[in-house]
N, C-alpha and C positions, 0 to 999 in steps of 0.2 A: 504494500500500500504506500504509494508515493504521495507526499503532501507538498504544498507550496511549489517551490521551484525545483524540487527533487526530480531527477530523471536518471535513467540508465543511458550512458553515452555510448558512442561507437566502439569504445574499448571495453564495453561491458562493465564499466565502473559506475558507482553511484556518484552523481553530480549534484551539488547543492549550490544554488546561486551562481551557476556557471563555473564552479570550481570542482575539479576532479578530486574526490576524497582520497584516492590512492596517492595522488601527487601531494595533497596536503599532509597526509600521514608521513610520507617520505621526507617532506620538508621540515615538519614541526614535531614529528614523533607521535607516539600514542601513549596513553589515551589522549584524545583530542576532541574538544567540543566545537562543533560547527553549527552556527546559528543561521537560520534563513531569515535575513533581514526583511526581505520583501513579504514573507509570510507573517512575521511579527508585526510589521506595519499594517498589513491587511487586517489582522486580528484586532489591533488597537482601534482601527477605523470602524470595524464591524461592531465592537462593543460600544463605542461612542455613539454610533448611528442608532443602534438598537435602543440604548437608554434614552437618547434624545427623542426618538419617535414615540416612546412610551411615557417619558416623564419630563420632556422639555429640556431645560438647561441643567442636566445632571452632571455631577462630577464623577468621573470614572477613575479609580485608582488602581495602579499596578502594585501587586504585593511583591516587594523587592526580595523577600525571603525566597521566592521561587528561583531567581537568578539575578544577581546584582554585580555588575561591573560598570565602569564609567560609560562605555559605549551603549549599554542598555539604558542607562539613565538618560543619555542624550536622545536616543530614539523615543523613549517615553515622553520626554520633554517636547521634542519636535512634533509628536503626534497629539500633544495637548492633554495628555492624561496627567493625573495626580500620581503621587508616589507614596505608598504606605511603607514606612520603615519600622523595624522592630528592635533595633540595637544601635549603639553608637557607631559600630563599624558600617552599617548600612547608611546611616546619616552622613558619616565621613565620606563614603564613596559618592553619595549624591552631591555633597558639597564640592568634592574634587571635580566632578563632572560639570559643575556650574548649574545644577538643577535649581530652579527657583524655590526658595524656602517657603514662599507663600502658597505652594501647592504640595506641601508635605504634611502627611499625617503620621504622628509617631505613636504607634501601638506597641504592644509587647508587655509581657508579664515581668513583674519585679524589676522595673527600671531603676537603675542605681542613681544615687544623687548626682554622680558625674554625668550620667546620660541626660538627666533632667536639666542640669546646668548647660550642657551642650545644646539642648533643644532651645532653651531660653536665649542663650547667647547668640544663636544663629537665627533667631526669629522664625522658628518653625511655626507654620500656620496653626496647627492643632496638636496638642499632646492629649492622647486618650488615656485618662487615668485608669489604673488597674484596681485601685482600692482607695478608701478614704485616707489611709496613711500616705499613699503616694500623692493624692490630691493636696493634702496638707503640706507635704514636702515641696511640691511644685509651687504652691502659693507662696511659701517662704522664700524660695529661690527667685521667683518672679518679682518679688518686692524689692 
């Protein structure tokens, strides 16, 4: 079952986005993750379109815990989605990619005081508290 831009080329190799995966493995080694940018963008647009047709101006957020690298953050930004982060590392990656902080939701269980400080210092749009203790901690940091 081939998806997106995947196809079997004339050498009988899997090709993704016009790149021969056997050549990619030879060049970069294995294991190797190859992402289909065209398909990712198409899925982003499909989600946005579906929610917009049903709910109007809805914000659609990509869950960064699924796969987070700076290139993915840039794609998500370019496609106009929000970003859901669940750790300081995910927030750091988004920041390094230049992702707009006003489109970031910070979820996650047991966020540390350092993570809450990082969210406040970087003007993250919304921190979703996990507990009343965390909410109190967040209020103290935000003051």
